[in-house]
N, C-alpha and C positions, 0 to 999 in steps of 0.2 A: 441792460434793457435800451435798445436801436431806438433812438428819437427821429434820427432821418429816413429818407426815403428807400435808401437802398442801403446792400450790406455794400462795403466797400471790397471791390476785383480785389486786390492786394492783399487784405486781411486774408478773403479766402482762396486767395493761392496757398498761403502759408500754410493753413491747412492741409490741402491737397494734396500739395504739389508732388511727393513722397509717392502720395496714393497713383496719380498720374503718371507718373516716368515708371510707375511698377506694372500697371495696365498695358500700359503701352510696351514693353518690353514683355511681356509674356503673349500681348497680341501679336507681336512679329516673331515670334517664338516659334508659333502655333503656323501661322505663315509660312515659317522658313521650314520648317518640319512636312510640311504641306506639301508644298509647291516646289520646293529645290533638292529635298532632300526624301522627297514624295514617301511617304509613310499615309497614306490615307487612312489606315486603321485608325487616327486620334483623331481623326472626325465623327462626329454621331448628329441623329438625325436633332432637327432645332425642335419640332414639335413637343416635344418630355424637357427642353429645355424651358419654353417657352408657357410651358406649365406652372413649373418652379419657377419664373420669372410673375408669374398671375399671382400663386401664393405669396411668393415675398412682399410682394406689393400690398396684396391685401394686411398681411401681419403686419408691415409699417407703418399703414393706416391703421391699425389698428391699435399700436407701437405709438405712432404721436399724439391720436386722439387722446390717452389715458396720460401722455407725459403733459400735455397739456391744458387737461386736466387739474394735476397736483400745481402746477405753474400757476392758473387761473382762480385755485382753492389760496393760495398762497395769495394774490393779489387783493383777494376778497379779505381776509385776514386784516390784514395791513391795512385795508379801506374801515374797517370798525375797528382797528387799532387809533387810526386820524379823528376819526366820530365821537369819540369816548373821550382821547383827551381832549377836543374840545369840550367837550360836555365837562370833563372836570375841571379845566381855566374856570369854565363859568360857575362853577359850583364854586370853587374855591373863591371865584372873586365878588358874588351874590349871597353864603349861605354862613361864613362869619360872623359874626356879634362882634360889633363895635366894641374898642377898646372903652377902658373907662372915662378918658374925657373927649367920648364918641366920634372918633377917629379909629378907623379899618386900622390896624396892626398889619401895614405892608410888610414887614421882616417876616411872618408869619406864611403872609399869603408863598411869598418869594423864596422859602422855603421847602414850600408844598408842592413850587411847581419846580424848581431845581430837583428835589430828587426824584419827582417823573418823568421830567429831560432825563437825569439818570439810568432810568428804568427804562425808558422810551431805546436809550443809546448801549446801559448794555445788553439786553435784545440784540438787538441788532448786533454787536461784537460776536456774540454765544452760536452766532449762528454761523458767522463767517469764520467763527476763528479756528473748525475742524472743516478743512476743505478736501476734493480728492482732485484738486482740481492744482495743475502746473502752477508755475508765478512767471510771468514775463513783465518785461519794459514796455513793450508792447500791443494794441489792442492783438487780439486773436480770435476768432470765431469762437475754436471748437477746445475743450478741453486744455484751456486756460483762463487765471486769470490775473487781469495788470497788479501789479505791484505799485503804492502808493504811497508816501511816506505821509502823511498829513493823516493827523485822525481820524476829519471828518469823516473818511470814507470806511471807518469801524475793520484797523487791521492790526490796533494798536489797542489795550484798555483808555491806556490818554480820551479817549470819546467819551468815556462816560465819567471818569474821574474828575472831568472838568466840573462837572455841574456835583458835584459833590467838599467838602472839609476831609483833609487829609487822615483827620480819625475816624472819622467816621467810613469812611475808604477804606482802610486796614482792617476795620472790625468788620464790613461786611464783604471783603474779599478773603478772610479766612473762611467762605463754608463755598463750595461747591458753587453751587449758582447764585449766580451774584445779585444774576435781576429776579428772581424770586424775591432774595430777602433786600432787595431793597424795595419792594415791597411791603414784604413785612417790617420792617421798620418805615413805610410810612404810615403804615395800620396802629403798631406801637403809637405813630406821633400824635394823632386823632384819639387815640385814646390817652393822650397824658392834654392836646387840649380840652377835648369832653371833660377831664375831672378838675379841669380848670375853670370850666363855662365855661370858655371860647365858642365851645360845640354846643349846642343843647341835643336831647337823647335822638330825636326826630333824623335833625339834621347830618347826625354823628353815625346814625344810620346807614341813613342815603350814601352820605360818599363810602361810607366800605362797602357798599353794594357796588360801586363803582370797580373797588379794587380788586374784589370778585371777578368782577366782567376783566379787567387786564388780567389776572388768572387764567382768564379763561382763555386769553386771545396768547399767553405766553403758550399755554396746552396746546395750544392746536400748531403754532410754529415747531415747537419741540415734535410733535408728533411728525409732521411732513420729512422735520429735520434726522429724524433718527429713525423712520420708519421708510429703509430704501427702494425705490421700485423696486416690484416681483422680479427676482434675478432671474428665473424661469423666462419670466416674457421678453426681458434684456438681449441675454444672453443668446437666446437663440434664433430672437431678431439677428444680432450678429452674423449669428454659424451661417443663417439659411440665404442670408445677403451675401456671404461669401462664395457660398458652396455656386451661386447664380454666379457674380464676377468671374471664380474658378470654368465655369462650365458655357459659358458664353462663347469664348475667342472657338471654343471645339467645336462648338452649333453652327457660327456662321459661316469657317473651313466647310461646311458641308452644301450649306445655302450657295456662296461663291465659288466653289468648287463645280458643283453640276449647272450654274451659269458658264462657265469654260467652256465643258466640256460639250453643253448644248450649240455654245457656238463657234467650237471649232476652234477655240483661238491657239496662237501659237505661245509657244515658249515662254516668249517676253513677253507677250500682253496675258498670257499667264498668272507670270510673275507679277505684273504692274496691277492687274484687276484683284489680284490676291491682297497687294499691300490697303488700295481703298478701303477692305476693312476692317484696319486699323480703327482709321479713326470715327469709326461707326460702335465698334466696341467701345474702346473707349470709355465715347461721349455716353454711353447708355450705359457701363459699368460705373461713372462718376454718377450720375445722374442717381442710382441707386446708393451708394456710397452715401451722399450728399445728405439722402432723405434718412438711412441710418445713423448719421450723423445728427441732423434737425432733431431726432426726438430723442437720444442721450444727453443730448444739450439743456433740454427741456425738464427734465428728470426730476433735476434736484433744481430750485428755485432760489436754494438760500447759496449756495457756493462762492459767489461774488462773480460769477463771467459776465460778460460782454451780454448773455440774453436771461438773467436772471432778474427778476426784480429788484427793483431798482429803493433797497430800503435806505441805502444812507440818503439817497432823496426825499423819502417819505420823512425822514427825521428830525430834516432840515425841516421840511412842512410846518412838521407838530415845531419843535423850536421858535417857527415864527407866529405862525398862530398864537402861543399862550404866551411870550413874551409881548406883542402888540398887548393881549388881551389886559396882558399888567401894565404895560402905557412903558414898558422898559423904555432906557437911554439907548442902548446899542440891540441892534436888530442882527441878526447876523443876512446874506444875503442866500437867494436860493443856492441850490448847485447846481453850477451851469453844465452840459453836457462836453465828455471830452473827447476826443473824436467820434463826436457822434454818439455816443451811449452815455444814458443816463447812469451811475452806478446810487 
């Protein structure tokens, strides 16, 4: 997620220079065929192309709104995970019955907190494990995600193994859905504590209810991750955009050609005037190209791209809050933006 005010022009150019070159070549070719080779039949009236442009802009607006709604829902789910994690930490701190010497059992508290942090990080890892984006070593606005060696960015299993014992991690990783079975193991531990008298029935039920809420939040994330944006909406938006971009210089040739005829330009002036069409064509085409790319980059908010929900940073927020609640000696720092992007 971009946290600075603007998007680096270099990053944007890296994702669109090929298109700009292609659009320029296409516009120059049409201008050449019309003005130099004198093929007037390639020109088409601008009215139908304008109608197509209006339809495409409305369609892309709908697509962008729908994609943003998916992104915002994902952000709200993770906001709920943060709030419920704080509630979990408060419950672990206050609902545990004192041990025989009248002191809270800090080892049990640390265990429950560590396992919860393992679940949060395992969920983030699973959401980013499978991605349709290509990996790159630098920021790219569209179609790529940045490669990190550090486990804190949830590109390796170490991100949740750090919070589990080696034996427990091996047991849990024998299952397909690691995050689900971490919560299951958390429930087993609560049952053991209830049987040992450390939790009474009321507190046991209250904490099990919280685990149910975590299952619910995980299911919502998996619904967004595993349900692709409707392809009929995404694909037709792309097709309509390219149709408009293809037809645009053909329509502009007609408009600019009529101007040269009405003003009785010489052949050289006609050619120069037709070349003026090229930058306008490229600019308008680029605007529609970027509109389509923006909606496409917002469709899937857990892929690890620069425009996605910053779940790695949110996991670190949870870790800081819970460790400070437990008065831990080592509390990590918040994740810092990388080149203006929070991951």
